[in-house]
LUMSE-521667 format. One line per 5 residues: for each residue y, z, x of C-alpha. Coordinates in nm, 4 decimals. Layout:
# LUMSE-521667
Y,Z,X ~ ...
# end
This chain:
# LUMSE-521667
0.0000,0.0000,0.0000 ~ 0.3483,-0.0590,0.1117 ~ 0.5345,0.2532,0.2085 ~ 0.8874,0.1412,0.2854 ~ 1.1467,0.1446,0.0108
1.4289,-0.1057,0.0494 ~ 1.7252,-0.1251,-0.1846 ~ 1.7840,-0.4718,-0.3236 ~ 2.1366,-0.6100,-0.3604 ~ 2.2587,-0.8984,-0.5767
2.4831,-1.1404,-0.3874 ~ 2.7833,-1.2115,-0.6086 ~ 2.8264,-1.5831,-0.5618 ~ 2.8495,-1.8678,-0.8082 ~ 2.5082,-1.9909,-0.6946
2.3382,-1.6576,-0.7609 ~ 2.5015,-1.6291,-1.1048 ~ 2.3623,-1.9712,-1.1908 ~ 2.0189,-1.8684,-1.0625 ~ 2.0287,-1.5503,-1.2692
2.1256,-1.7413,-1.5843 ~ 1.8472,-1.9949,-1.5274 ~ 1.5835,-1.7347,-1.4439 ~ 1.6706,-1.5148,-1.7409 ~ 1.7173,-1.7925,-1.9946
1.3948,-1.9903,-1.9909 ~ 1.1681,-1.7586,-2.1891 ~ 1.4100,-1.5397,-2.3833 ~ 1.6341,-1.7438,-2.6081 ~ 1.6801,-1.4857,-2.8839
1.9236,-1.1970,-2.8446 ~ 1.8740,-0.8788,-3.0504 ~ 2.0709,-0.8598,-3.3721 ~ 2.1942,-0.5066,-3.3190 ~ 2.3222,-0.3160,-3.0186
2.2667,0.0239,-3.1837 ~ 2.0920,0.2796,-2.9663 ~ 1.7574,0.4363,-3.0487 ~ 1.7104,0.7276,-2.8129 ~ 1.3723,0.8306,-2.9533
1.1716,1.1495,-2.9225 ~ 1.3378,1.3953,-2.8075 ~ 0.1168,3.1620,-0.0174 ~ -0.1136,3.4594,-0.0385 ~ -0.1334,3.7693,0.1787
-0.4239,3.6254,0.3743 ~ -0.5929,3.2878,0.3571 ~ -0.8587,3.3172,0.0923 ~ -0.7289,3.3849,-0.2555 ~ -0.4321,3.3473,-0.4865
-0.2501,3.5352,-0.7550 ~ -0.3209,3.4548,-1.1203 ~ -0.1704,3.1301,-1.2366 ~ -0.1912,2.9457,-0.9053 ~ -0.2654,2.5809,-0.9643
-0.2116,2.2346,-0.8313 ~ 0.0152,2.2334,-0.5305 ~ 0.0899,2.6048,-0.5532 ~ 0.0775,2.8509,-0.2691 ~ -0.0975,3.1804,-0.3351
0.1094,3.4742,-0.4416 ~ 0.0774,3.8389,-0.3541 ~ -0.2796,3.9654,-0.3113 ~ -0.5103,4.1079,-0.0507 ~ -0.6291,3.7665,0.0557
-0.9831,3.7931,-0.0826 ~ -0.9924,3.7496,-0.4586 ~ -0.7955,3.5425,-0.7037 ~ -0.6852,3.8540,-0.8924 ~ -0.5532,4.0540,-0.5986
-0.8475,4.2947,-0.5827 ~ -1.1289,4.2816,-0.3311 ~ -1.4428,4.1267,-0.4699 ~ -1.7279,4.3734,-0.4829 ~ -1.9988,4.1756,-0.6598
-2.2674,4.0039,-0.4540 ~ -2.2170,3.6284,-0.4402 ~ -2.4441,3.4213,-0.6631 ~ -2.6769,3.1684,-0.5027 ~ -2.4766,2.8540,-0.4287
-2.5325,2.5715,-0.6757 ~ -2.6654,2.2506,-0.5199 ~ -2.4100,1.9810,-0.4408 ~ -2.6003,1.7021,-0.6144 ~ -2.4554,1.3528,-0.6255
-2.0986,1.3601,-0.4973 ~ -1.8426,1.1647,-0.6974 ~ -1.4799,1.0538,-0.6736 ~ -1.2415,1.1804,-0.9426 ~ -0.8895,1.0469,-0.9991
-0.6281,1.3226,-1.0127 ~ -0.2726,1.2287,-1.1233 ~ -0.1143,1.4518,-0.8577 ~ -0.3602,1.4206,-0.5692 ~ -0.5120,1.0755,-0.6014
-0.8857,1.0443,-0.5340 ~ -1.0546,1.3847,-0.5056 ~ -1.4133,1.4585,-0.3984 ~ -1.6263,1.6449,-0.6543 ~ -1.9831,1.7721,-0.6682
-2.2514,1.6664,-0.9135 ~ -2.1005,1.8921,-1.1797 ~ -1.7499,1.7532,-1.1365 ~ -1.6156,2.0597,-0.9537 ~ -1.3536,1.9926,-0.6865
-1.4518,2.0340,-0.3206 ~ -1.2086,2.1834,-0.0679 ~ -1.1485,2.2138,0.3064 ~ -1.0015,2.5032,0.5067 ~ -0.7351,2.4508,0.7742
-0.8849,2.7242,0.9929 ~ -1.2132,2.5331,1.0177 ~ -1.2729,2.2563,1.2689 ~ -1.4312,1.9144,1.2223 ~ -1.5015,1.8156,1.5818
-1.7272,1.9963,1.6324 ~ -1.7826,2.1184,1.2748 ~ -1.7343,2.4935,1.2389 ~ -1.6771,2.7173,0.9366 ~ -1.4437,3.0137,0.9760
-1.4857,3.1365,0.6183 ~ -1.7410,3.4158,0.5783 ~ -1.7816,3.7483,0.3978 ~ -1.5277,3.7964,0.1184 ~ -1.3775,3.4579,0.1988
-1.7107,3.2889,0.1232 ~ -1.7289,3.4789,-0.2076 ~ -1.3966,3.3302,-0.3197 ~ -1.4734,2.9957,-0.1538 ~ -1.8525,2.9394,-0.1847
-1.9782,2.7014,0.0857 ~ -2.1415,2.3878,-0.0546 ~ -2.5097,2.3577,0.0435 ~ -2.5990,2.0480,0.2411 ~ -2.9663,2.0083,0.1538
-2.9498,1.7924,-0.1614 ~ -2.6063,1.6285,-0.1289 ~ -2.6008,1.2516,-0.1845 ~ -2.3150,1.0008,-0.1791 ~ -2.2059,0.8462,-0.5087
-1.9888,0.5393,-0.5656 ~ -1.6860,0.5187,-0.3384 ~ -1.8259,0.7611,-0.0792 ~ -1.9499,0.6560,0.2646 ~ -2.2831,0.8342,0.3118
-2.2297,0.8185,0.6884 ~ -1.9511,1.0766,0.6439 ~ -2.1895,1.3332,0.4974 ~ -2.3210,1.5883,0.7447 ~ -2.3966,1.9565,0.7837
-2.3035,2.2591,0.9883 ~ -2.5147,2.5673,1.0476 ~ -2.3340,2.8806,0.9347 ~ -2.3583,3.2223,1.1005 ~ -2.6200,3.3291,0.8422
-2.8365,3.0276,0.9252 ~ -2.7641,2.8344,0.6042 ~ -2.6685,2.4672,0.6122 ~ -2.3226,2.3799,0.4765 ~ -2.2184,2.0309,0.3710
-1.9539,1.8585,0.5814 ~ -1.7433,1.5542,0.4885 ~ -1.6056,1.3663,0.7848 ~ -1.6937,1.6774,0.9860 ~ -1.5029,1.9199,0.7600
-1.7055,2.2008,0.5963 ~ -1.6895,2.1744,0.2155 ~ -1.6289,2.4581,-0.0300 ~ -1.5865,2.5198,-0.4009 ~ -1.3250,2.7600,-0.5415
-1.4278,3.0578,-0.7566 ~ -1.1402,3.0025,-1.0026 ~ -1.2353,2.6407,-1.0742 ~ -1.4390,2.6684,-1.3939 ~ -1.4231,2.3234,-1.5497
-1.4815,1.9796,-1.4064 ~ -1.1538,1.8454,-1.2690 ~ -0.9933,2.1871,-1.2064 ~ -0.7889,2.1972,-0.8839 ~ -0.6752,2.5607,-0.8906
-0.7544,2.5957,-0.5206 ~ -0.5096,2.3279,-0.4097 ~ -0.2592,2.4715,-0.1619 ~ -0.3872,2.8307,-0.1771 ~ -0.2511,3.0265,0.1177
-0.1102,2.7022,0.2523 ~ -0.4525,2.6433,0.4119 ~ -0.6889,2.5251,0.1367 ~ -0.6794,2.1656,0.0153 ~ -0.8852,1.9373,-0.2066
-1.1012,1.6959,-0.0111 ~ -1.0474,1.3215,-0.0266 ~ -1.3657,1.1078,-0.0157 ~ -1.3132,1.0465,0.3588 ~ -1.2845,1.4170,0.4461
-0.9059,1.4143,0.4744 ~ -0.6734,1.6161,0.2524 ~ -0.6391,1.4518,-0.0870 ~ -0.2975,1.3018,-0.1423 ~ -0.1570,1.0437,-0.3784
-0.1136,0.7147,-0.1941 ~ 0.2375,0.5784,-0.1795 ~ 0.3023,0.3020,-0.4315 ~ 0.5313,-0.0004,-0.4066 ~ 0.8637,0.0106,-0.5870
0.6974,-0.1562,-0.8868 ~ 0.3267,-0.2199,-0.9349 ~ 0.0661,-0.2640,-1.2082 ~ -0.1694,0.0006,-1.3441 ~ -0.4554,-0.0588,-1.5878
-0.4113,0.1821,-1.8775 ~ -0.7283,0.2484,-2.0833 ~ -0.5411,0.1846,-2.4113 ~ -0.2565,-0.0495,-2.3204 ~ -0.4128,-0.2644,-2.0490
-0.2040,-0.3794,-1.7516 ~ 0.1375,-0.2092,-1.7484 ~ 0.4146,-0.1786,-1.4895 ~ 0.4725,0.1544,-1.3115 ~ 0.7411,0.2677,-1.0668
0.6948,0.4017,-0.7118 ~ 0.5918,0.7425,-0.8490 ~ 0.3298,0.5902,-1.0759 ~ 0.5393,0.6574,-1.3880 ~ 0.5174,0.4144,-1.6786
0.8042,0.1634,-1.7118 ~ 0.9444,0.0745,-2.0565 ~ 1.1535,-0.1888,-2.2344 ~ 1.4119,-0.1284,-2.5090 ~ 1.3906,-0.3830,-2.7901
1.7670,-0.3612,-2.8534 ~ 1.8457,-0.4844,-2.5010 ~ 1.8830,-0.8506,-2.4199 ~ 1.7985,-1.0840,-2.1347 ~ 1.9815,-1.3973,-2.2474
2.2253,-1.5310,-2.1502 ~ 2.2376,-1.2331,-1.9140 ~ 2.0697,-0.8964,-1.8832 ~ 2.2381,-0.6365,-2.1068 ~ 2.1428,-0.2724,-2.1564
2.2249,-0.1120,-2.4895 ~ 2.0986,0.2287,-2.3769 ~ 2.3922,0.4435,-2.2669 ~ 2.5060,0.8058,-2.2796 ~ 2.2471,1.0374,-2.4355
2.0004,0.7496,-2.4448 ~ 2.0006,0.7278,-2.0652 ~ 1.9249,1.0985,-2.0397 ~ 1.5963,1.0396,-2.2194 ~ 1.5342,0.6934,-2.0769
1.6539,0.6844,-1.7118 ~ 1.7277,0.3356,-1.5834 ~ 1.5037,0.2131,-1.3020 ~ 1.7118,0.1410,-0.9922 ~ 1.7009,-0.1795,-0.7843
1.3715,-0.2713,-0.6176 ~ 1.3311,-0.5412,-0.3560 ~ 1.1082,-0.8205,-0.4867 ~ 0.8958,-0.7864,-0.1710 ~ 0.8366,-0.4203,-0.2592
0.6381,-0.5068,-0.5719 ~ 0.2724,-0.5765,-0.6426 ~ 0.1273,-0.7646,-0.9392 ~ 0.4616,-0.8039,-1.1198 ~ 0.5897,-1.1499,-1.2183
0.8509,-1.2586,-0.9624 ~ 1.0555,-1.4752,-1.1972 ~ 1.3504,-1.2771,-1.3311 ~ 1.2655,-0.9818,-1.1076 ~ 1.6152,-0.8751,-1.0069
1.8823,-0.6106,-1.0611 ~ 2.1956,-0.6402,-1.2735 ~ 2.5099,-0.4284,-1.2972 ~ 2.5434,-0.2018,-1.5992 ~ 2.8839,-0.1429,-1.7695
2.9077,0.1902,-1.5843 ~ 2.8777,0.0057,-1.2514 ~ 2.5242,0.1275,-1.1780 ~ 2.2660,-0.1331,-1.0835 ~ 1.9471,-0.1452,-1.2913
1.6237,-0.3333,-1.2258 ~ 1.4808,-0.5967,-1.4590 ~ 1.1365,-0.7505,-1.5078 ~ 1.1662,-1.1074,-1.6378 ~ 1.5357,-1.0228,-1.6727
1.4698,-0.7403,-1.9211 ~ 1.6184,-0.4019,-1.8212 ~ 1.3522,-0.1406,-1.7458 ~ 1.3439,0.2366,-1.7826 ~ 1.1195,0.5390,-1.7458
1.0810,0.8131,-2.0100 ~ 1.1790,1.1768,-1.9609 ~ 0.8893,1.2742,-2.1878 ~ 0.6367,1.1437,-1.9341 ~ 0.5553,1.4339,-1.7024
0.2813,1.2887,-1.4839 ~ 0.1611,0.9505,-1.3574 ~ -0.0480,0.7886,-1.6277 ~ 0.1520,0.9353,-1.9190 ~ 0.2597,0.6844,-2.1851
0.4392,0.9193,-2.4244 ~ 0.7246,0.6709,-2.4646 ~ 0.5014,0.3996,-2.6080 ~ 0.6270,0.2880,-2.9502 ~ 0.8981,0.5552,-2.9783
1.1368,0.4683,-3.2606 ~ 0.9648,0.1336,-3.2935 ~ 1.1907,0.0091,-3.0142 ~ 1.0449,0.1364,-2.6858 ~ 0.7347,-0.0199,-2.5302
0.5541,-0.0246,-2.1977 ~ 0.6134,-0.3383,-1.9910 ~ 0.3451,-0.5930,-1.9085 ~ 0.3424,-0.7609,-1.5634 ~ 0.5263,-1.0612,-1.7127
0.7974,-0.8431,-1.8692 ~ 0.6752,-0.8510,-2.2294 ~ 0.6720,-0.5334,-2.4439 ~ 0.3096,-0.4172,-2.4695 ~ 0.2013,-0.3613,-2.8290
0.5349,-0.4491,-2.9887 ~ 0.4961,-0.6025,-3.3369 ~ 0.5024,-0.9789,-3.3226 ~ 0.4978,-0.9847,-2.9419
# end
């Protein structure tokens, strides 16, 4: 993926104005009848545990460093569940995350080493962070089986390693997909399929994501869904009819260099200047926005709002709009 973000600028010459008019006028000959706005719907003390409520990206709060509730764990640890067939799960904040056969997230510890593999989590630490057994682990789709290995722990048991890093579960992860251990103590992190720390890959300024309900839709560099306003116009020039309070709910997408896009139609992919002097990006010459009601990549809460807001297809059309 491309990782550099370059700000596009529109050269104000007669030639570029002509090009803009031509590019924006071929497929969009009908301007909206009304310019009315439709805003729409409104680190722990220690390295092992966290305070209640710690979750994705959080650092553990006050505690003794052993248990997730701030009290030292006294119960004997249960026999470790087998790893089973490892899988890759998509997390909206972390990208691809490694999970065991039950869908529980696997973690790595910064105080361990991978070359050579060595676990430095034992005793109460291993109660909060149960080591994953190596004996029955197999690689599922998207996982290189050559990266699977094992390390012998101090008690003689064999612990699974991924890319050399010892793998653990977290005691406070109860359901498949939980990532409550992410960032605990600033030393515990979800494992990516290659053994590195899971992190969301950088996206281009605009790219295409396949939504399970909407199909191919355009997203911005943060993976947030991009929308079109049916009361805007693209002919004879791009015009935004979302201003004031509307813009607070539907922030305008800023300029994106055409080379910093992936999968989006190049024709009519350019910025224009809004009445307030701010430059806004267009897809097929239609102004584009994000929605304040979308809180995470993959959200499409703005779809169909007020019957005038719709996700954008790679060719700039409003996905799911009546008659479109």
